[in-house]
PyMOL commands that place a pseudoatom at each C-alpha (Angstrom):
pseudoatom trace, name=CA, resn=UNK, resi=1, chain=A, elem=C, hetatm=0, pos=[-80.680, -14.038, -160.734]
pseudoatom trace, name=CA, resn=UNK, resi=2, chain=A, elem=C, hetatm=0, pos=[-77.694, -16.194, -161.738]
pseudoatom trace, name=CA, resn=UNK, resi=3, chain=A, elem=C, hetatm=0, pos=[-78.022, -19.917, -161.354]
pseudoatom trace, name=CA, resn=UNK, resi=4, chain=A, elem=C, hetatm=0, pos=[-75.960, -21.913, -158.909]
pseudoatom trace, name=CA, resn=UNK, resi=5, chain=A, elem=C, hetatm=0, pos=[-73.164, -23.789, -160.659]
pseudoatom trace, name=CA, resn=UNK, resi=6, chain=A, elem=C, hetatm=0, pos=[-71.037, -26.348, -158.875]
pseudoatom trace, name=CA, resn=UNK, resi=7, chain=A, elem=C, hetatm=0, pos=[-67.663, -24.650, -158.314]
pseudoatom trace, name=CA, resn=UNK, resi=8, chain=A, elem=C, hetatm=0, pos=[-65.890, -27.972, -158.510]
pseudoatom trace, name=CA, resn=UNK, resi=9, chain=A, elem=C, hetatm=0, pos=[-67.298, -28.494, -162.020]
pseudoatom trace, name=CA, resn=UNK, resi=10, chain=A, elem=C, hetatm=0, pos=[-66.167, -24.999, -163.033]
pseudoatom trace, name=CA, resn=UNK, resi=11, chain=A, elem=C, hetatm=0, pos=[-62.618, -25.535, -161.735]
pseudoatom trace, name=CA, resn=UNK, resi=12, chain=A, elem=C, hetatm=0, pos=[-62.406, -28.888, -163.496]
pseudoatom trace, name=CA, resn=UNK, resi=13, chain=A, elem=C, hetatm=0, pos=[-63.564, -27.408, -166.812]
pseudoatom trace, name=CA, resn=UNK, resi=14, chain=A, elem=C, hetatm=0, pos=[-61.161, -24.464, -166.481]
pseudoatom trace, name=CA, resn=UNK, resi=15, chain=A, elem=C, hetatm=0, pos=[-58.255, -26.787, -165.772]
pseudoatom trace, name=CA, resn=UNK, resi=16, chain=A, elem=C, hetatm=0, pos=[-58.996, -28.897, -168.844]
pseudoatom trace, name=CA, resn=UNK, resi=17, chain=A, elem=C, hetatm=0, pos=[-59.449, -25.874, -171.119]
pseudoatom trace, name=CA, resn=UNK, resi=18, chain=A, elem=C, hetatm=0, pos=[-56.264, -24.163, -169.963]
pseudoatom trace, name=CA, resn=UNK, resi=19, chain=A, elem=C, hetatm=0, pos=[-54.285, -27.376, -170.304]
pseudoatom trace, name=CA, resn=UNK, resi=20, chain=A, elem=C, hetatm=0, pos=[-55.506, -27.830, -173.882]
pseudoatom trace, name=CA, resn=UNK, resi=21, chain=A, elem=C, hetatm=0, pos=[-54.870, -24.184, -174.740]
pseudoatom trace, name=CA, resn=UNK, resi=22, chain=A, elem=C, hetatm=0, pos=[-51.317, -24.420, -173.403]
pseudoatom trace, name=CA, resn=UNK, resi=23, chain=A, elem=C, hetatm=0, pos=[-50.619, -27.416, -175.643]
pseudoatom trace, name=CA, resn=UNK, resi=24, chain=A, elem=C, hetatm=0, pos=[-51.709, -25.494, -178.706]
pseudoatom trace, name=CA, resn=UNK, resi=25, chain=A, elem=C, hetatm=0, pos=[-49.915, -22.233, -178.292]
pseudoatom trace, name=CA, resn=UNK, resi=26, chain=A, elem=C, hetatm=0, pos=[-46.312, -21.466, -177.601]
pseudoatom trace, name=CA, resn=UNK, resi=27, chain=A, elem=C, hetatm=0, pos=[-44.938, -17.948, -177.316]
pseudoatom trace, name=CA, resn=UNK, resi=28, chain=A, elem=C, hetatm=0, pos=[-43.206, -16.329, -180.250]
pseudoatom trace, name=CA, resn=UNK, resi=29, chain=A, elem=C, hetatm=0, pos=[-39.448, -16.553, -180.281]
pseudoatom trace, name=CA, resn=UNK, resi=30, chain=A, elem=C, hetatm=0, pos=[-36.931, -14.019, -181.491]
pseudoatom trace, name=CA, resn=UNK, resi=31, chain=A, elem=C, hetatm=0, pos=[-33.887, -15.329, -183.297]
pseudoatom trace, name=CA, resn=UNK, resi=32, chain=A, elem=C, hetatm=0, pos=[-30.902, -13.728, -181.503]
pseudoatom trace, name=CA, resn=UNK, resi=33, chain=A, elem=C, hetatm=0, pos=[-28.720, -13.723, -184.615]
pseudoatom trace, name=CA, resn=UNK, resi=34, chain=A, elem=C, hetatm=0, pos=[-31.118, -12.202, -187.131]
pseudoatom trace, name=CA, resn=UNK, resi=35, chain=A, elem=C, hetatm=0, pos=[-33.670, -10.561, -184.848]
pseudoatom trace, name=CA, resn=UNK, resi=36, chain=A, elem=C, hetatm=0, pos=[-36.436, -12.268, -186.824]
pseudoatom trace, name=CA, resn=UNK, resi=37, chain=A, elem=C, hetatm=0, pos=[-39.672, -13.018, -184.980]
pseudoatom trace, name=CA, resn=UNK, resi=38, chain=A, elem=C, hetatm=0, pos=[-40.660, -16.642, -185.460]
pseudoatom trace, name=CA, resn=UNK, resi=39, chain=A, elem=C, hetatm=0, pos=[-44.060, -18.011, -184.518]
pseudoatom trace, name=CA, resn=UNK, resi=40, chain=A, elem=C, hetatm=0, pos=[-44.018, -20.378, -181.579]
pseudoatom trace, name=CA, resn=UNK, resi=41, chain=A, elem=C, hetatm=0, pos=[-44.308, -24.041, -182.317]
pseudoatom trace, name=CA, resn=UNK, resi=42, chain=A, elem=C, hetatm=0, pos=[-47.019, -25.578, -180.199]
pseudoatom trace, name=CA, resn=UNK, resi=43, chain=A, elem=C, hetatm=0, pos=[-47.362, -29.287, -179.725]
pseudoatom trace, name=CA, resn=UNK, resi=44, chain=A, elem=C, hetatm=0, pos=[-50.751, -29.240, -181.457]
pseudoatom trace, name=CA, resn=UNK, resi=45, chain=A, elem=C, hetatm=0, pos=[-51.860, -27.233, -184.463]
pseudoatom trace, name=CA, resn=UNK, resi=46, chain=A, elem=C, hetatm=0, pos=[-55.406, -26.138, -183.582]
pseudoatom trace, name=CA, resn=UNK, resi=47, chain=A, elem=C, hetatm=0, pos=[-57.667, -24.550, -186.156]
pseudoatom trace, name=CA, resn=UNK, resi=48, chain=A, elem=C, hetatm=0, pos=[-58.725, -20.939, -185.734]
pseudoatom trace, name=CA, resn=UNK, resi=49, chain=A, elem=C, hetatm=0, pos=[-62.178, -22.075, -184.631]
pseudoatom trace, name=CA, resn=UNK, resi=50, chain=A, elem=C, hetatm=0, pos=[-60.747, -24.358, -181.923]
pseudoatom trace, name=CA, resn=UNK, resi=51, chain=A, elem=C, hetatm=0, pos=[-58.556, -21.551, -180.554]
pseudoatom trace, name=CA, resn=UNK, resi=52, chain=A, elem=C, hetatm=0, pos=[-61.526, -19.181, -180.431]
pseudoatom trace, name=CA, resn=UNK, resi=53, chain=A, elem=C, hetatm=0, pos=[-63.679, -21.854, -178.787]
pseudoatom trace, name=CA, resn=UNK, resi=54, chain=A, elem=C, hetatm=0, pos=[-61.126, -22.448, -176.028]
pseudoatom trace, name=CA, resn=UNK, resi=55, chain=A, elem=C, hetatm=0, pos=[-60.643, -18.734, -175.304]
pseudoatom trace, name=CA, resn=UNK, resi=56, chain=A, elem=C, hetatm=0, pos=[-64.362, -17.907, -175.331]
pseudoatom trace, name=CA, resn=UNK, resi=57, chain=A, elem=C, hetatm=0, pos=[-65.307, -20.800, -173.052]
pseudoatom trace, name=CA, resn=UNK, resi=58, chain=A, elem=C, hetatm=0, pos=[-62.462, -19.846, -170.706]
pseudoatom trace, name=CA, resn=UNK, resi=59, chain=A, elem=C, hetatm=0, pos=[-63.736, -16.248, -170.518]
pseudoatom trace, name=CA, resn=UNK, resi=60, chain=A, elem=C, hetatm=0, pos=[-67.311, -17.349, -169.826]
pseudoatom trace, name=CA, resn=UNK, resi=61, chain=A, elem=C, hetatm=0, pos=[-66.242, -19.765, -167.108]
pseudoatom trace, name=CA, resn=UNK, resi=62, chain=A, elem=C, hetatm=0, pos=[-64.163, -17.050, -165.430]
pseudoatom trace, name=CA, resn=UNK, resi=63, chain=A, elem=C, hetatm=0, pos=[-66.934, -14.457, -165.578]
pseudoatom trace, name=CA, resn=UNK, resi=64, chain=A, elem=C, hetatm=0, pos=[-70.095, -16.469, -164.985]
pseudoatom trace, name=CA, resn=UNK, resi=65, chain=A, elem=C, hetatm=0, pos=[-68.948, -19.839, -163.655]
pseudoatom trace, name=CA, resn=UNK, resi=66, chain=A, elem=C, hetatm=0, pos=[-70.777, -21.496, -166.540]
pseudoatom trace, name=CA, resn=UNK, resi=67, chain=A, elem=C, hetatm=0, pos=[-70.267, -21.405, -170.285]
pseudoatom trace, name=CA, resn=UNK, resi=68, chain=A, elem=C, hetatm=0, pos=[-73.940, -21.743, -171.273]
pseudoatom trace, name=CA, resn=UNK, resi=69, chain=A, elem=C, hetatm=0, pos=[-77.200, -20.111, -170.308]
pseudoatom trace, name=CA, resn=UNK, resi=70, chain=A, elem=C, hetatm=0, pos=[-79.950, -22.197, -171.926]
pseudoatom trace, name=CA, resn=UNK, resi=71, chain=A, elem=C, hetatm=0, pos=[-80.841, -25.003, -169.509]
pseudoatom trace, name=CA, resn=UNK, resi=72, chain=A, elem=C, hetatm=0, pos=[-82.209, -27.158, -172.326]
pseudoatom trace, name=CA, resn=UNK, resi=73, chain=A, elem=C, hetatm=0, pos=[-78.599, -27.628, -173.505]
pseudoatom trace, name=CA, resn=UNK, resi=74, chain=A, elem=C, hetatm=0, pos=[-77.246, -29.155, -170.316]
pseudoatom trace, name=CA, resn=UNK, resi=75, chain=A, elem=C, hetatm=0, pos=[-77.778, -29.828, -166.632]
pseudoatom trace, name=CA, resn=UNK, resi=76, chain=A, elem=C, hetatm=0, pos=[-78.300, -26.989, -164.209]
pseudoatom trace, name=CA, resn=UNK, resi=77, chain=A, elem=C, hetatm=0, pos=[-75.250, -27.826, -162.077]
pseudoatom trace, name=CA, resn=UNK, resi=78, chain=A, elem=C, hetatm=0, pos=[-72.801, -28.322, -164.961]
pseudoatom trace, name=CA, resn=UNK, resi=79, chain=A, elem=C, hetatm=0, pos=[-70.352, -25.678, -166.105]
pseudoatom trace, name=CA, resn=UNK, resi=80, chain=A, elem=C, hetatm=0, pos=[-70.359, -26.844, -169.733]
pseudoatom trace, name=CA, resn=UNK, resi=81, chain=A, elem=C, hetatm=0, pos=[-73.257, -27.774, -172.001]
pseudoatom trace, name=CA, resn=UNK, resi=82, chain=A, elem=C, hetatm=0, pos=[-73.477, -31.243, -173.499]
pseudoatom trace, name=CA, resn=UNK, resi=83, chain=A, elem=C, hetatm=0, pos=[-72.215, -30.107, -176.904]
pseudoatom trace, name=CA, resn=UNK, resi=84, chain=A, elem=C, hetatm=0, pos=[-69.355, -28.097, -175.372]
pseudoatom trace, name=CA, resn=UNK, resi=85, chain=A, elem=C, hetatm=0, pos=[-68.290, -31.209, -173.473]
pseudoatom trace, name=CA, resn=UNK, resi=86, chain=A, elem=C, hetatm=0, pos=[-68.296, -33.251, -176.699]
pseudoatom trace, name=CA, resn=UNK, resi=87, chain=A, elem=C, hetatm=0, pos=[-66.238, -30.610, -178.531]
pseudoatom trace, name=CA, resn=UNK, resi=88, chain=A, elem=C, hetatm=0, pos=[-63.723, -30.466, -175.669]
pseudoatom trace, name=CA, resn=UNK, resi=89, chain=A, elem=C, hetatm=0, pos=[-63.317, -34.239, -175.870]
pseudoatom trace, name=CA, resn=UNK, resi=90, chain=A, elem=C, hetatm=0, pos=[-62.693, -33.971, -179.624]
pseudoatom trace, name=CA, resn=UNK, resi=91, chain=A, elem=C, hetatm=0, pos=[-60.070, -31.258, -179.086]
pseudoatom trace, name=CA, resn=UNK, resi=92, chain=A, elem=C, hetatm=0, pos=[-58.441, -33.332, -176.336]
pseudoatom trace, name=CA, resn=UNK, resi=93, chain=A, elem=C, hetatm=0, pos=[-58.287, -36.336, -178.664]
pseudoatom trace, name=CA, resn=UNK, resi=94, chain=A, elem=C, hetatm=0, pos=[-56.663, -34.137, -181.311]
pseudoatom trace, name=CA, resn=UNK, resi=95, chain=A, elem=C, hetatm=0, pos=[-54.120, -32.967, -178.738]
pseudoatom trace, name=CA, resn=UNK, resi=96, chain=A, elem=C, hetatm=0, pos=[-53.276, -36.599, -177.932]
pseudoatom trace, name=CA, resn=UNK, resi=97, chain=A, elem=C, hetatm=0, pos=[-52.740, -37.267, -181.624]
pseudoatom trace, name=CA, resn=UNK, resi=98, chain=A, elem=C, hetatm=0, pos=[-55.727, -39.522, -182.208]
pseudoatom trace, name=CA, resn=UNK, resi=99, chain=A, elem=C, hetatm=0, pos=[-57.289, -39.289, -185.664]
pseudoatom trace, name=CA, resn=UNK, resi=100, chain=A, elem=C, hetatm=0, pos=[-60.764, -37.842, -185.921]
pseudoatom trace, name=CA, resn=UNK, resi=101, chain=A, elem=C, hetatm=0, pos=[-63.500, -40.382, -186.470]
pseudoatom trace, name=CA, resn=UNK, resi=102, chain=A, elem=C, hetatm=0, pos=[-65.639, -39.826, -189.519]
pseudoatom trace, name=CA, resn=UNK, resi=103, chain=A, elem=C, hetatm=0, pos=[-69.247, -40.699, -190.020]
pseudoatom trace, name=CA, resn=UNK, resi=104, chain=A, elem=C, hetatm=0, pos=[-69.849, -44.430, -190.044]
pseudoatom trace, name=CA, resn=UNK, resi=105, chain=A, elem=C, hetatm=0, pos=[-72.867, -46.560, -190.769]
pseudoatom trace, name=CA, resn=UNK, resi=106, chain=A, elem=C, hetatm=0, pos=[-74.002, -49.319, -188.505]
pseudoatom trace, name=CA, resn=UNK, resi=107, chain=A, elem=C, hetatm=0, pos=[-74.281, -52.762, -190.006]
pseudoatom trace, name=CA, resn=UNK, resi=108, chain=A, elem=C, hetatm=0, pos=[-77.251, -54.939, -189.009]
pseudoatom trace, name=CA, resn=UNK, resi=109, chain=A, elem=C, hetatm=0, pos=[-76.517, -57.798, -186.656]
pseudoatom trace, name=CA, resn=UNK, resi=110, chain=A, elem=C, hetatm=0, pos=[-75.404, -60.963, -188.398]
pseudoatom trace, name=CA, resn=UNK, resi=111, chain=A, elem=C, hetatm=0, pos=[-74.620, -59.286, -191.708]
pseudoatom trace, name=CA, resn=UNK, resi=112, chain=A, elem=C, hetatm=0, pos=[-71.415, -61.294, -192.101]
pseudoatom trace, name=CA, resn=UNK, resi=113, chain=A, elem=C, hetatm=0, pos=[-73.248, -64.620, -191.895]
pseudoatom trace, name=CA, resn=UNK, resi=114, chain=A, elem=C, hetatm=0, pos=[-75.921, -63.771, -194.472]
pseudoatom trace, name=CA, resn=UNK, resi=115, chain=A, elem=C, hetatm=0, pos=[-75.656, -65.257, -197.941]
pseudoatom trace, name=CA, resn=UNK, resi=116, chain=A, elem=C, hetatm=0, pos=[-75.046, -62.717, -200.692]
pseudoatom trace, name=CA, resn=UNK, resi=117, chain=A, elem=C, hetatm=0, pos=[-78.144, -61.573, -202.579]
pseudoatom trace, name=CA, resn=UNK, resi=118, chain=A, elem=C, hetatm=0, pos=[-78.903, -63.630, -205.689]
pseudoatom trace, name=CA, resn=UNK, resi=119, chain=A, elem=C, hetatm=0, pos=[-78.874, -62.031, -209.099]
pseudoatom trace, name=CA, resn=UNK, resi=120, chain=A, elem=C, hetatm=0, pos=[-82.086, -62.368, -211.066]
pseudoatom trace, name=CA, resn=UNK, resi=121, chain=A, elem=C, hetatm=0, pos=[-81.748, -63.681, -214.568]
pseudoatom trace, name=CA, resn=UNK, resi=122, chain=A, elem=C, hetatm=0, pos=[-83.481, -61.557, -217.131]
pseudoatom trace, name=CA, resn=UNK, resi=123, chain=A, elem=C, hetatm=0, pos=[-84.547, -63.170, -220.403]
for i in range(1, 123): cmd.bond("trace and resi %d" % i, "trace and resi %d" % (i + 1))
show_as sticks, trace
zoom trace
């Protein structure tokens, strides 16, 4: 028995995915003078993994209305799992031209106001 997924959530996810996929791929063009086939120049250069991710999630949303099956990975009503939502946000940020954030460490509160550690003198 398939689970009930909010259709509004599915349409919203499909719209976002198709919009991102359209930014990444442009059709091939044929040079009229030489007849040479040139690859299309999309606005964003997605990696192979990102292209596969967008197409696979699109297929699952079309077929099932949801892109995940394991309910421990997201809410019952959602069309995308939590991790899929995060990855879509990362791809959208890449499409907008924002640099990817790396891993950062958190500094303890008040670390700027602390005196530097003293060196011990060894005799």
